[in-house]
Every structure is written in C-alpha cells, then in structure tokens.
N, C-alpha and C positions, 0 to 999 in steps of 0.2 A: 587069499588077496587082501591084502591091508588099506585101510583107506587114507594112510598117509601116503601112498604110493599113488593115490586119484585126486583129481580137483574137478566139484559139482560145477557143472556147463549150464546145467538147466532143469527143466522138472517136463515131465510127461502132464499134458492139460484134461486131453479127451479124445476118443473115437475122431474121426473126420473120414467123411467117404462109406463106403463099401464095400473096401477092399484090403484094410486092414491098418491104414493109414492111421496115424495121432497126429495132434497138433501139440507144438511142444512150445515153451518160452525159455529164451536162452538168456544166460545173465551177462556175461565178460565179454563173450562171442558171436559172431553173426555165423550165418550158416555160410558164407562166403568164405569165412577163416577155417571152416571145419572140408572143405574139397579134400576128399582123396581120404576122408576118414572110414577106414573097412569096417571097424569094431567100436563099439560103444558099450556101456557100462548102466546097466540099474541096479537102483537098491532097491532089495524083498529082503523082509526080516533080517536086518543087518549087514546081511552079505551082497556082494555086486555076481550080478550075472552077466554072462557076454551076449552082442546082440550083435547080429551083421548086418550094416546097412544095405537096402537095396537101396534107396532113395532118399534124398533131404533138400526140399528147396524151401526159399523164401526169404526175406529180407528182413531186416533191422534184428529184432527183438523177439520175433512169431516163424515158426517155420512148420513144414509137415514132414513126416518124418515115416518112414515104411522100412521095417525090418525083414529079415527073414523069418518065416513060417510063423508071420502073424498075418493073416490071409484074410479076417472076417471080423466086424465091426465087434462080436462079442471077444475074439481072441485081444482085438484092440485095445478093448475094455481092460482085459486082464493086466494090462500093462501101463493104463493108465495112473495117474496123481501118483509117477513113482519120479526120483530125482535120477539124474544123468550125470553119467561121470566118465573122464578118459585119465587116460594115465598122465601122469605130469610129463613125461619124454613126449608127447605128443600136443605138447599146449604150444600154438603161436608163440614166440617169444616176444615177451614186451619191448614198447620201444621204449629209446634212454628218457629218463625220469618217470618212467610208469611202472606200475607192479601187480601184479595179482596178488588180492589180498591175504593168501595164506604164505607167500612169500615174504612178509615183512616179519610174521611172527618170531618172538624173541628178537628183535634187531634192539640192538642201544641205541637211544635216542639221546640226543646232544643239545644243550641249547649256548649259543654265542658268550652271552652271561654267566650263566649259571652250571656250563658243562653237563655233566651225565644227570638225567633225569629220569630214567628209566627206562624199562622193555615193553615193546611192544606186546601186549598178550592177546590182544582179540583188533580184526578191522569190522568195526559196527556201519552198518547201515540205516541212514537216517532221513528218508523220503531219496531222491537223487542225490544224498550226499554220500560221503563215507567219513569214517571219524577213525583214526587212531586211538585206541584206548590203550592207556598207559597206570601201569600202579606206580605210583609216586610216593613212596613213603606210606604204604597200605590206604591211599585217597586214589581213587579212579578219576584220572585225568583225560579229557576228550580232544584232541587236536585233529580239527578239519584239514584233510588230505587237500582239497580244494580251495586252497587259501594261500594267501602271502606267507605263512609259518613256514613252510618247509622250503629248507633252500636246497636240500641235495639229499640224494640216495645214493650210497655205495654196497651193493649188493656182495663186492668180494670182502667188505671187511664186515656186515652186517650193521652198517650203523646209518642211520638219518639224523643231519644235520637240521634244524630247526630255531629260528629266529622269534621268541614269542615276548610279547608286547608286555612291559613291566603291571606286573599284577596278577598274569593270567594265569599262576598257577596257585593263587591264594582265592579263587572264585570257587 
C-alpha cells in the first residue's frame, strides 16, 4: 500500500473503557462524515494496517472508535498513538472553494499583477490557520488560506489565483 493513495484523517489517542474502544482525534473530517466507512488504516512501522470498524461515535474533532479484534484495554493500548488513514477514494468530496491539504500540492499559484509566482510545496498549519507554502525563486512564501488573498481554485487546471497586496513577496 502506497501512502500516496491514502490521506490522514486523525490520530488514535488512548484506550477508552474496558471493551477495546479508543478515543481518537480527527483532523478535517468529523465522525458524521465517516458514516458507512467499514475499514480504516492505522500506521505502524511506516506501513498501513487495515482495521474493520465496529462502531464510531462522537461529535466535532473527538470520537470513540471500536474496531474488530480489539476487545481489551491492553489491545486498545497497542493501537494507541497511531495515525489513522483512509483511501483517497473514500474521502468526502470537498465543497466548492474548499480543498484538502494534499489536493493542492504542485498547484501553480498566479497573482493578478505578477503572473506565475510558484507552486504549492506544502500546506502548513499554524494554530487554527492554514498557509500555502510556495517556493518563490528559492524563497519560502506563506499565503494564508483563510484570507482575502485567494480568489479562485481550479482543481482541473491545478491553478490557484491570488491577489497579493503590493510588497507582499518582498517581506
């Protein structure tokens, strides 16, 4: 299994209760978005192992997960502190104007005045904010996602149109 075919949805925090349930923290999706997911994958030693979901409940970014063959606090401890992945094909479709962080890697970023300014090399999280990280002539440039700078995202053309204030790239 190639990691490129999967996306991280969260992290197993710790055991919960006596029947093998674990507390998980979810990144960009909530438990309600995962209704009907039968299998998820946990990272172990740089490999993904499949686990079959028995139940998933919660709200917001915290949830309780029960998977098959994990029935004791000890076995729940063995899957704790591991990242959770799903196949990209199972990912809920993002809303218009929204995107998943890994979707925009290598998108060309163009400014209304300057033209092409670089490609997205990473989407960084800084607290509650997300930042597009660009390589602009060997210089790292950070453009806030939650700002008036981003004018449009064209996933088909792999293009992000921005309108940066004068002098933004000189900082």
